[in-house]
C-alpha positions in Angstrom: 120.7 31.6 -23.9 120.5 28.7 -21.5 117.8 30.5 -19.4 115.7 31.0 -22.5 116.0 27.4 -23.5 115.0 26.4 -20.0 111.7 28.4 -20.3 110.3 25.9 -22.7 111.2 23.1 -20.4 109.7 25.0 -17.5 106.5 25.6 -19.4 106.4 21.9 -20.3 106.9 21.0 -16.7 104.1 23.4 -15.7 101.8 21.9 -18.3 102.5 18.4 -16.9 102.1 19.5 -13.3 98.8 19.0 -11.4 97.9 22.6 -11.7 98.5 22.5 -15.5 96.1 19.6 -15.7 93.4 21.5 -13.9 90.0 21.4 -15.6 88.0 24.6 -15.7 84.3 24.2 -14.6 81.6 26.8 -15.2 79.8 25.6 -12.0 82.5 26.9 -9.6 80.8 30.2 -9.2 77.3 28.7 -8.8 78.7 26.2 -6.3 80.7 28.8 -4.4 84.0 27.0 -4.7 87.5 28.5 -5.0 89.0 28.2 -8.4 92.3 26.9 -7.0 91.0 25.0 -4.1 92.0 21.6 -5.5 95.5 22.8 -6.3 96.6 24.1 -3.0 99.4 21.7 -2.2 102.6 21.8 -0.3 105.2 22.9 -2.8 108.2 20.6 -3.3 111.5 21.0 -5.2 111.9 19.5 -8.5 114.9 17.2 -9.5 116.4 20.2 -11.3 116.8 22.1 -8.1 120.2 20.7 -7.6 121.4 22.2 -10.9 119.9 25.5 -9.9 121.7 25.4 -6.6 125.0 24.6 -8.3 124.7 27.7 -10.5 123.9 29.9 -7.6 126.8 32.1 -6.5 128.0 32.0 -2.9 125.6 34.6 -1.4 123.7 34.8 1.8 121.1 32.1 1.9 117.4 32.8 2.3 116.0 32.5 5.8 113.8 29.9 4.6 114.0 27.1 2.1 110.2 26.8 1.5 109.0 28.4 -1.8 105.5 27.5 -1.4 104.2 31.0 -0.6 106.5 33.0 -3.0 106.9 30.7 -6.1 104.4 28.1 -7.0 106.7 26.0 -9.1 105.0 22.9 -10.3 107.8 21.4 -12.2 108.6 17.8 -11.1 112.2 18.4 -10.2 111.6 21.6 -8.3 108.6 20.2 -6.6 110.5 17.3 -5.2 113.5 19.4 -4.0 111.2 22.0 -2.6 109.3 19.3 -0.8 112.5 18.0 0.6 113.6 21.5 1.5 110.2 22.4 2.8 109.8 19.4 4.9 113.1 19.6 6.7 115.4 22.5 7.5 118.6 22.7 5.4 121.8 22.9 7.3 124.5 25.3 6.2 126.9 22.5 5.8 124.8 20.9 3.1 124.2 24.1 1.2 127.8 25.2 1.2 129.2 21.9 0.0 127.8 21.8 -3.5 130.2 22.1 -6.4 130.8 25.5 -7.9 128.1 26.7 -10.3 128.8 27.2 -14.0 129.8 30.6 -15.1 127.0 33.0 -15.9 126.9 36.4 -17.4 126.9 39.6 -15.5 123.4 40.5 -16.6 122.1 37.2 -15.7 123.7 37.5 -12.3 122.2 40.9 -11.9 118.8 39.6 -12.8 119.2 36.8 -10.4 120.2 39.1 -7.7 117.1 41.2 -8.3 115.0 38.1 -8.2 116.8 37.0 -5.1 116.0 40.3 -3.5 112.4 39.9 -4.4 112.4 36.4 -3.0 114.0 37.7 0.2 111.2 40.2 0.5 108.6 37.5 -0.1 107.1 35.9 2.9 108.6 32.7 4.3 106.5 29.6 4.0 107.0 26.2 5.5 108.2 27.2 8.9 106.2 26.9 11.9 105.1 30.1 13.5 106.9 29.1 16.7 110.3 28.9 15.0 112.2 32.1 15.0 114.0 33.4 12.0 117.1 34.1 13.8 117.3 30.5 15.0 117.6 29.1 11.5 120.3 30.4 9.1 118.7 32.0 5.9 119.7 30.5 2.6 118.8 31.3 -1.0 117.6 28.3 -2.9 116.7 30.1 -6.2 119.0 31.5 -8.8 118.2 34.7 -10.5 117.0 32.8 -13.5 114.8 30.7 -11.4 113.6 33.7 -9.8 112.8 35.3 -13.2 111.1 32.1 -14.1 109.1 32.2 -11.0 108.2 35.7 -11.7 107.0 34.8 -15.2 105.0 32.0 -13.7 103.5 34.4 -11.2 102.7 37.0 -13.9 101.1 34.2 -16.0 99.1 33.1 -13.0 98.0 36.6 -12.2 97.1 37.1 -15.9 95.1 33.9 -15.8 93.5 35.0 -12.5 92.6 38.4 -14.0 91.2 36.7 -17.1 89.3 34.2 -14.9 88.0 37.0 -12.7 87.0 39.0 -15.8 85.2 36.0 -17.3 83.7 35.2 -13.9 82.5 38.8 -13.6 81.2 38.7 -17.2 79.4 35.4 -16.5 78.1 36.7 -13.2 76.8 39.8 -15.0 75.3 37.6 -17.7 73.7 35.4 -15.0 72.4 38.5 -13.2 71.0 39.9 -16.5 69.5 36.4 -17.2 68.0 36.3 -13.7 66.7 39.9 -14.1 65.3 39.0 -17.5 63.7 35.8 -16.2 62.4 37.7 -13.2 60.9 40.4 -15.4 59.4 37.8 -17.7 58.0 35.9 -14.7 56.6 39.1 -13.3 55.1 40.0 -16.6 53.6 36.5 -17.0 52.3 36.8 -13.5 50.7 40.1 -14.3 49.2 38.6 -17.5 48.0 35.6 -15.6 46.4 37.8 -13.0 44.8 39.9 -15.7 43.6 36.7 -17.4 42.1 35.4 -14.2 40.5 38.7 -13.5 39.1 38.8 -17.0 37.8 35.2 -16.6 36.3 36.1 -13.3 34.6 39.1 -14.8 33.3 37.0 -17.6 32.0 34.4 -15.2 30.3 37.1 -13.1 28.9 38.6 -16.3 27.7 35.2 -17.5 26.2 34.5 -14.0 24.4 37.8 -14.1 23.2 37.1 -17.6 22.0 33.7 -16.6 20.3 35.0 -13.5 18.6 37.7 -15.6 17.6 35.2 -18.2 16.2 32.9 -15.5 14.4 35.8 -13.9 12.9 36.7 -17.3 11.9 33.0 -17.8 10.5 32.9 -14.3 8.5 36.0 -15.0 7.3 34.5 -18.2 6.3 31.3 -16.6 4.5 33.2 -13.8 2.7 35.2 -16.4 1.8 32.1 -18.3 0.6 30.4 -15.1 -1.5 33.5 -14.3 -2.9 33.3 -17.8 -3.7 29.6 -17.5 -5.2 30.3 -14.0 -7.4 33.0 -15.5 -8.4 30.6 -18.3 -9.1 27.8 -16.0 -11.0 30.1 -13.7 -13.2 31.1 -16.7 -13.7 27.4 -17.6 -14.5 26.5 -14.0 -17.0 29.4 -13.7 -18.6 28.2 -17.0 -18.7 24.7 -15.7 -20.1 25.9 -12.3 -22.8 27.8 -14.1 -23.6 24.8 -16.3 -23.6 22.5 -13.3 -25.9 24.9 -11.5 -28.2 25.0 -14.4 -28.0 21.2 -14.7 -28.8 20.9 -11.0 -31.7 23.2 -11.4 -33.0 21.2 -14.3 -32.4 17.9 -12.4 -34.1 19.4 -9.4 -37.1 20.4 -11.5 -37.1 17.0 -13.2 -36.8 15.3 -9.7 -39.7 17.5 -8.5 -41.8 16.5 -11.5 -40.8 12.9 -11.0 -41.7 13.0 -7.4 -45.0 14.6 -8.2 -45.7 12.1 -10.9 -44.4 9.3 -8.6 -46.7 10.4 -5.8 -49.6 10.5 -8.2 -48.8 7.0 -9.4 -48.3 5.9 -5.8 -51.7 7.3 -4.8 -53.2 5.8 -7.9 -51.8 2.3 -7.3 -52.8 2.4 -3.6 -56.3 3.4 -4.8 -56.2 0.5 -7.3 -55.1 -1.9 -4.7 -57.8 -0.7 -2.3 -60.4 -1.1 -5.0 -59.1 -4.5 -6.0 -59.4 -5.7 -2.4 -62.9 -4.2 -2.1 -63.9 -5.9 -5.4 -62.4 -9.2 -4.1 -64.7 -9.0 -1.1 -67.7 -8.7 -3.6 -66.6 -12.0 -5.1 -67.1 -13.8 -1.8 -70.5 -15.7 -1.6 -73.1 -14.0 0.5 -76.4 -15.5 1.8 -79.2 -13.9 -0.1 -82.5 -14.8 -1.3 -81.7 -13.6 -4.7 -78.6 -15.7 -5.1 -78.8 -18.9 -7.0 -77.6 -21.8 -4.9 -76.2 -23.5 -8.0 -73.9 -20.5 -8.7 -70.2 -21.5 -8.2 -68.0 -18.7 -6.7 -64.8 -20.8 -6.5 -63.3 -19.8 -9.9 -64.0 -16.1 -9.3 -62.5 -16.3 -5.8 -59.4 -18.1 -7.1 -58.8 -15.6 -9.8 -59.6 -12.7 -7.5 -57.0 -13.9 -5.0 -54.4 -14.2 -7.8 -55.1 -10.7 -9.0 -54.8 -9.4 -5.4 -51.5 -11.2 -5.0 -50.3 -9.8 -8.3 -51.2 -6.2 -7.3 -49.7 -6.6 -3.8 -46.4 -7.8 -5.4 -46.3 -4.9 -7.8 -46.7 -2.4 -5.0 -43.6 -3.4 -3.0 -41.6 -3.9 -6.2 -42.3 -0.3 -7.1 -40.6 0.9 -4.0 -37.1 0.1 -5.4 -37.0 3.5 -7.0 -38.9 5.2 -4.2 -42.0 5.7 -6.4 -44.2 3.4 -8.5 -43.1 3.0 -12.1 -45.4 3.4 -15.1 -45.1 -0.3 -15.9 -46.2 -1.3 -12.4 -49.1 1.1 -12.6 -50.0 -0.4 -16.0 -50.0 -3.9 -14.5 -52.1 -2.8 -11.6 -54.6 -1.1 -13.9 -54.9 -4.2 -16.0 -55.5 -6.3 -12.8 -58.1 -3.7 -11.8 -59.8 -4.0 -15.1 -59.8 -7.7 -15.0 -61.1 -7.6 -11.4 -63.9 -5.3 -12.5 -64.7 -7.7 -15.3 -64.8 -10.6 -12.8 -67.2 -8.6 -10.6 -69.3 -7.7 -13.6 -69.4 -11.3 -14.7 -70.3 -12.4 -11.2 -72.9 -9.7 -11.0 -74.4 -10.8 -14.3 -74.5 -14.4 -13.2 -76.1 -13.2 -9.9 -78.6 -11.1 -11.9 -79.4 -14.1 -14.1 -79.7 -16.3 -11.1 -82.1 -13.7 -9.6 -84.1 -13.6 -12.7 -84.2 -17.4 -12.8 -85.3 -17.3 -9.1 -88.0 -14.9 -9.9 -89.3 -17.0 -12.7 -89.2 -20.0 -10.5 -91.2 -18.2 -7.8 -93.7 -17.2 -10.5 -93.8 -20.8 -11.6 -94.2 -21.9 -7.9 -97.2 -19.6 -7.5 -98.6 -21.1 -10.7 -97.7 -24.6 -9.8 -97.9 -25.0 -6.1 -97.9 -28.7 -6.4 -94.4 -28.7 -7.7 -93.0 -26.2 -5.1 -92.1 -28.8 -2.5 -90.4 -31.0 -5.1 -88.5 -28.1 -6.5 -87.3 -27.0 -3.1 -86.1 -30.5 -2.4 -84.3 -30.7 -5.6 -82.7 -27.3 -5.0 -81.5 -28.4 -1.5 -80.1 -31.6 -2.8 -78.4 -29.8 -5.7 -76.9 -27.2 -3.2 -75.5 -30.0 -1.1 -74.0 -31.7 -4.1 -72.4 -28.4 -5.2 -70.9 -27.8 -1.8 -69.6 -31.4 -1.6 -68.0 -31.1 -5.1 -66.4 -27.8 -4.2 -65.0 -29.2 -1.0 -63.7 -32.3 -2.7 -62.2 -30.2 -5.5 -60.5 -27.9 -3.0 -59.1 -30.8 -1.0 -57.9 -32.5 -4.2 -56.2 -29.4 -5.6 -54.7 -28.2 -2.3 -55.8 -24.6 -2.6 -55.3 -23.6 1.1 -54.7 -19.9 1.5 -53.4 -20.2 5.1 -51.6 -22.6 7.4 -53.2 -25.4 9.3 -55.0 -24.8 12.6 -52.3 -26.7 14.5 -49.6 -24.7 12.8 -51.3 -21.4 13.6 -51.7 -22.5 17.2 -48.0 -23.2 17.5 -47.2 -19.9 15.8 -49.4 -17.9 18.2 -47.9 -19.7 21.2 -44.4 -18.8 20.2 -45.4 -15.2 19.7 -47.1 -15.1 23.1 -43.9 -16.5 24.7 -41.8 -13.8 23.0 -44.2 -11.1 24.2 -44.1 -12.4 27.7 -40.3 -12.4 27.7 -40.3 -8.8 26.4 -42.7 -7.8 29.2 -40.5 -9.5 31.7 -37.6 -7.0 31.2 -39.8 -4.0 30.6 -38.4 -2.2 33.6 -34.8 -2.7 32.4 -35.6 -1.6 28.9 -37.3 1.6 30.1 -34.8 2.4 32.8 -33.9 6.1 33.0 -31.1 6.1 35.6 -27.6 6.2 34.2 -26.3 3.1 35.9 -29.1 0.9 34.7 -28.8 2.2 31.2 -25.1 1.5 31.2 -25.7 -2.0 32.5 -28.3 -2.6 29.8 -25.9 -1.4 27.1 -23.1 -3.7 28.5 -25.5 -6.7 28.5 -26.6 -6.0 25.0 -23.0 -5.8 23.8 -22.1 -8.9 25.6 -24.9 -10.8 23.9 -24.5 -9.3 20.4 -20.7 -9.2 20.0 -20.0 -13.0 20.1 -22.8 -13.6 17.5 -21.3 -10.9 15.3 -17.9 -12.5 15.5 -19.1 -15.9 14.2 -17.3 -16.7 10.9 -16.5 -19.7 8.8 -12.7 -19.3 9.2 -11.9 -22.1 11.7 -13.3 -24.0 14.6 -11.4 -22.2 17.4 -13.0 -18.8 17.0 -16.4 -20.5 16.7 -15.9 -22.4 19.9 -14.7 -19.2 21.7 -17.9 -17.4 20.6 -20.0 -20.3 21.8 -18.4 -20.4 25.2 -18.9 -16.7 25.7 -22.6 -17.0 24.9 -23.0 -20.1 27.2 -21.2 -18.3 30.1 -23.5 -15.3 29.7 -26.7 -17.4 29.7 -25.4 -19.5 32.6 -24.9 -16.4 34.8 -21.1 -16.5 34.8 -19.1 -13.3 34.3 -18.1 -12.4 30.8 -15.6 -9.8 29.6 -16.9 -7.5 26.9 -15.2 -4.4 25.6 -12.7 -4.6 28.5 -15.6 -4.7 31.1 -16.9 -7.7 33.1 -20.6 -8.2 33.2 -23.1 -10.9 34.3 -26.8 -11.4 34.0 -27.1 -11.6 37.8 -26.4 -7.8 38.1 -30.1 -7.2 37.4 -33.1 -9.3 38.2 -34.3 -9.0 34.6 -30.9 -9.3 33.0 -31.3 -13.0 32.0 -34.6 -12.4 30.2 -33.1 -9.3 28.5 -30.1 -11.3 27.3 -32.2 -14.2 26.0 -34.5 -11.9 24.0 -31.6 -9.8 22.5 -29.5 -12.9 21.7 -32.4 -14.6 19.8 -33.1 -11.4 18.0 -29.4 -11.1 17.0 -29.3 -14.6 15.6 -32.3 -13.9 13.4 -30.8 -10.6 12.4 -27.6 -12.3 11.3 -29.6 -14.5 9.0 -31.5 -11.5 7.7 -28.3 -9.5 6.9 -25.2 -11.7 7.0 -26.6 -14.8 5.5 -28.6 -12.8 2.9 -25.3 -11.3 1.7 -23.1 -14.4 2.2 -24.8 -17.8 2.0 -21.8 -19.6 3.4 -22.3 -17.8 6.8 -25.5 -19.8 7.4 -23.7 -23.0 8.7 -21.4 -21.5 11.4 -24.2 -19.4 12.7 -26.6 -22.4 12.6 -24.0 -24.6 14.4 -23.7 -22.1 17.3 -27.4 -21.5 17.4 -28.3 -25.2 17.5 -25.8 -25.8 20.3 -27.1 -22.9 22.4 -30.7 -24.1 21.6 -29.8 -27.6 22.9 -28.3 -26.3 26.2 -30.8 -23.4 26.7 -34.2 -24.5 25.1 -35.9 -21.1 25.8 -33.4 -19.5 23.4 -34.8 -21.8 20.6 -38.4 -20.7 21.2 -37.4 -17.1 21.1 -35.3 -17.7 17.9 -38.4 -19.2 16.2 -40.6 -16.4 17.4 -38.4 -13.7 16.0 -37.9 -15.7 12.8 -41.7 -16.2 12.3 -42.3 -12.5 13.0 -39.8 -11.3 10.4 -40.4 -14.2 7.9 -43.9 -15.7 8.2 -43.0 -18.1 5.4 -40.7 -20.0 7.8 -43.9 -21.1 9.7 -45.1 -21.5 6.8 -48.0 -18.9 7.0 -49.5 -16.5 4.4 -51.3 -13.9 6.5 -54.6 -12.7 5.1 -55.6 -9.1 5.0 -58.2 -8.4 7.6 -61.0 -5.9 7.2 -60.1 -2.4 8.2 -56.4 -3.1 7.9 -54.3 -0.6 6.0 -52.0 -1.7 3.1 -48.9 -0.7 5.0 -49.9 -2.7 8.0 -50.6 -5.7 5.9 -47.2 -5.4 4.2 -45.5 -5.3 7.5 -47.3 -8.5 8.5 -46.0 -10.1 5.3 -42.5 -9.2 6.2 -41.8 -6.1 4.2 -39.9 -3.1 5.7 -42.0 0.0 5.7 -40.3 3.3 6.7 -42.0 6.7 6.3 -44.7 5.1 4.1 -42.0 3.7 1.8 -42.1 0.0 1.2 -38.8 -1.8 0.4 -38.2 -3.2 -3.0 -39.1 -6.8 -4.0 -35.5 -7.7 -4.6 -34.4 -6.6 -1.1 -37.4 -8.3 0.5 -36.7 -11.6 -1.3 -33.0 -11.4 -0.3 -33.8 -11.0 3.4 -36.4 -13.8 3.2 -33.9 -16.0 1.5 -31.3 -15.4 4.2 -33.6 -16.3 7.0 -35.0 -19.4 5.3 -31.4 -20.6 4.6 -30.5 -20.1 8.3 -33.6 -22.0 9.4 -32.8 -24.9 6.9 -29.2 -25.0 8.3 -30.3 -25.0 11.9 -32.6 -28.1 11.5 -29.6 -30.2 10.2 -26.6 -28.8 12.2 -25.4 -30.1 15.6 -22.8 -28.6 17.9 -20.0 -31.2 18.0 -18.5 -30.3 21.4 -21.4 -31.3 23.6 -20.4 -34.6 25.3 -23.7 -36.5 25.5 -26.0 -35.4 22.7 -29.7 -36.2 22.8 -32.2 -35.7 19.9 -32.0 -32.5 17.9 -34.2 -29.8 19.6 -35.6 -28.9 16.2 -34.4 -31.5 13.7 -35.2 -32.7 10.2 -38.8 -33.8 11.1 -39.6 -30.1 11.3 -38.1 -29.6 7.9 -40.3 -32.3 6.5 -43.3 -30.8 8.2 -42.5 -27.4 6.7 -42.0 -28.8 3.2 -45.4 -30.7 3.4 -47.2 -27.7 4.7 -45.9 -25.3 2.0 -47.1 -27.8 -0.7 -50.6 -27.7 0.8 -50.9 -23.9 0.4 -51.6 -21.9 -2.7 -48.3 -20.5 -4.0 -47.5 -16.8 -3.9 -45.9 -15.3 -7.0 -42.0 -15.0 -6.7 -41.9 -15.6 -3.0 -42.9 -19.3 -2.9 -40.4 -20.2 -5.7 -37.6 -18.4 -3.9 -38.0 -19.9 -0.4 -38.6 -23.4 -1.8 -35.4 -23.3 -3.8 -33.4 -21.9 -0.9 -34.7 -24.5 1.5 -34.1 -27.5 -0.8 -30.6 -26.3 -1.8 -29.5 -26.1 1.9 -31.5 -29.0 3.4 -32.4 -31.2 0.4 -29.3 -33.4 0.8 -30.1 -34.1 4.5 -33.8 -34.8 3.8 -32.8 -37.1 1.0 -30.6 -39.2 3.3 -33.2 -39.2 6.1 -36.4 -40.0 4.1 -35.0 -41.6 0.9 -38.0 -42.9 -1.2 -40.6 -40.7 0.4 -38.5 -37.7 -0.3 -38.2 -38.5 -4.0 -42.0 -39.0 -4.1 -42.4 -35.5 -2.7 -39.9 -34.1 -5.2 -41.9 -35.7 -8.0 -45.1 -34.1 -6.7 -43.4 -30.7 -6.6 -42.2 -31.1 -10.2 -45.5 -32.4 -11.7 -48.3 -30.8 -9.7 -47.0 -27.9 -7.6 -44.5 -26.3 -10.0 -47.2 -25.6 -12.7 -49.2 -23.7 -10.0 -46.2 -21.6 -9.3 -45.8 -20.8 -13.0 -49.5 -19.9 -13.3 -49.3 -17.2 -10.6 -45.9 -15.8 -11.8 -45.7 -12.9 -14.2 -43.2 -12.5 -16.9 -40.9 -10.2 -14.9 -40.7 -12.6 -12.0 -39.3 -15.7 -13.7 -35.8 -15.6 -12.2 -36.6 -17.6 -9.1 -39.0 -19.9 -11.0 -36.2 -20.7 -13.5 -33.7 -21.6 -10.7 -36.3 -23.9 -9.0 -37.1 -25.6 -12.3 -33.4 -26.3 -13.1 -32.9 -27.6 -9.6 -35.9 -30.0 -9.8 -34.9 -31.2 -13.2 -31.3 -31.9 -12.3 -32.2 -33.6 -9.0 -34.8 -35.9 -10.6 -32.6 -36.7 -13.6 -29.5 -37.7 -11.4 -31.5 -39.0 -8.4 -29.1 -37.1 -6.3 -29.0 -33.8 -4.4 -25.4 -32.6 -3.7 -24.4 -31.4 -0.3 -24.6 -27.6 0.1 -21.5 -25.6 -0.5 -19.4 -24.5 2.5 -21.0 -27.1 4.8 -18.9 -27.5 8.0 -17.3 -30.9 8.3 -15.4 -32.5 11.1 -12.1 -31.2 9.9 -13.4 -27.6 10.3 -14.1 -28.1 14.0 -10.7 -29.7 14.6 -8.8 -26.6 13.2 
C-alpha cells in the first residue's frame, strides 16, 4: 500500500529531523533539565504537504492550519509546509484550488476521516489567543494517512517517553539507593571514627594515668631515697661532730698544756734574762781594795753586753707564737751558762788578784822600804792600763750609746713634743659633746689627706698637700662633708700639728712597712709641709725617735730598777698585755720608718715657688750614717736599718759626697760588717746576707742605683 510505503520514508525523515538527531544525556535529571527542552520548535510543513493536500477529499477544513500542538512531524517537507501554514493563515481560495487528489480506498478514507476527527478534537496551535475561531475558516490539512502517521509518531513518542520515564525512575531509584548506601556507609564510618577517637582518647587518658602513677611512684622512690640519704648524712655529720668535738677537746687540752708550758718557759726566760742582766752588773769594775788595778774588765764587759743583747733579742722573737719556744729557751740558757762562766772567771781573777794583793801587803810589811816604790809602780801601771783601754775603745769604736750632742738634740725634740701635747690637754680631755665632736672632726681633717697619699699620679698628691696646708694655715677645710678650721678652738692648731706628725710617722710604720714604694710620695708631702711649717718637722722627728730610736741613732740602755717590758718599749717593741711582738714584726716596722726617714732627707716638694735649703737634708743623713758606725752593732737590727737606709738614700749620698762616701762604704765593708757578723746568731743571717750582697755589688760596680719607684718630674706633671 502506498501509505505503508510512505511509513519508511516518514521514519527516515523523522530520523533525519532535529528531534531524531537528539542525543540522550544521563545528566539531565541531575541538572534538572527537560528531556525535550532543546527540541521544542515551531512546527512547519514539509515539502510533501502539497501531495498530502492533493489527496485530501473535499471536506470541511480544520479551524487551524498549525499542527504544532497535535502532530509533531519532523519530516522536512511537512515541516516547511507546516511552517508556512503556521506562520500565516491560509485562505479558503488557496486551499480549494488544488488539483483533485488521487483515488484512495474506502478503508483508507475511513481511517483518514477518523484521524481527521481526532485532529479536529486536538487543540489548535499557532493562532494567537486574541483571534477567534469563528473569524478564521477551519481547514483540514492532514489526510487520514497523515493523521495515522501522526498517531504512530505520537504513540512512538509516548512509548519513548514512557521508556525514558521508566529509565529515569530506575536511575533515580538507583541514585537514591546509591545515596542511601553512601549515607549509611558514611554514617557507619563516622560511627567507627568516633569509636576510634573515643578509644584513642581512653588510651591516652589511661597512658596519662599510668604515666602519672609511674611518676608518683618514682617520686615516692626518690623521696624515700633522699630520706635515706638524709638519714645517712645525718649519721655521718653526727659522727663528724662527735669527732670534731673530741678533736676540739684534745686540741683544747693540748693548747692548755702548751700555754702552761709556754708560760713556764716565758717565766723561765724572763728569770734567765733578769739573772743575765744582774750578772752583767757584776762584770762592771768596782772600786775595792781587794781588786787588782791591773785587772782588765773590758773583754768581760764586751762579751757580757753581747750576751745581754742576744738574750734580749731571743725574748721578743719568742713572742711570735705567743709563748717562748724551746729553742729560744735553750739559747737563753746557753747564754746564761756562758754569763755564769764569765762571772766565775772574773771572780777567779778577782780572787787571784786579792791573793796577790794580800801577798804584796805581806811583802810590804816585810819590806817597808819597797812599799813606796811598789805603790808608785802600781799607780803608773794603773794609768797605763786606763790609757790603753781608752785608746783601744776609741780605735775600735765600741760606743754603746749616742754622742752627748745627739742625746741632747733627741731630748730637746721629746720635750718639744711633750709641750705640744700639754698645750692641747684641755681639748684632748674635753667631756662636752660639742668639743668632742670638734676634736673628732679636726682629727679626721688631719688624718684623712695623709691616708689618701698614693703613688698613682701628681694631682691627688697635690690635692692632699693643699688640704693639709690649708688646715695648718687656719683656712676652712671640708672633711667628710663638714667644714672645719683650727680657729674654732684655741688649742685646735696644736692638736692638728701633733696628730698630723703622728699620722705621718704611723704611715711609715704601717704603709711603708708593707709597701716600700709608698715612702716617696709620703716623704714628698711631709718635706713640703715641713718646709712651710717647721714645727711639723720637729714633731715628726720626735714621734719618729720615740717609735724608732734607731733613727736618732740611739741604743737605749737598761737602767737599774727598770722592768724588762718597759725596756722593750723603750727599744721600740710593742707590748700588749705582757706580750711582746715578734722580731719579724718589729724589724718590719723599724724598716718602714727608716725608709721614710731616708726618703724625707732627699725629697723636695716641687710646687713651692722659691725654695730654700732643705729643712732636714742629706747632711743629716751623713751624720746619721757616721753616728751609727761609731756604735756597737746590735744583732739583726743594725744590719736591717743600715741596709734599708743605704738602699733608699745611698744613691743621693753618693752623688753628694762622692769620694768620701766610697771611703765610708769601704769602712763599712772591711771593719764594721765583721762586727755585725760577730754579734749575729745563725738564725738571724737574713738581713746580714742582704747587707753583704749590697756592699759587695756597690763596691764592685762603684755605683748605687737609684731606688725603685722614686718620683721623677714626669710624675708631678701627671
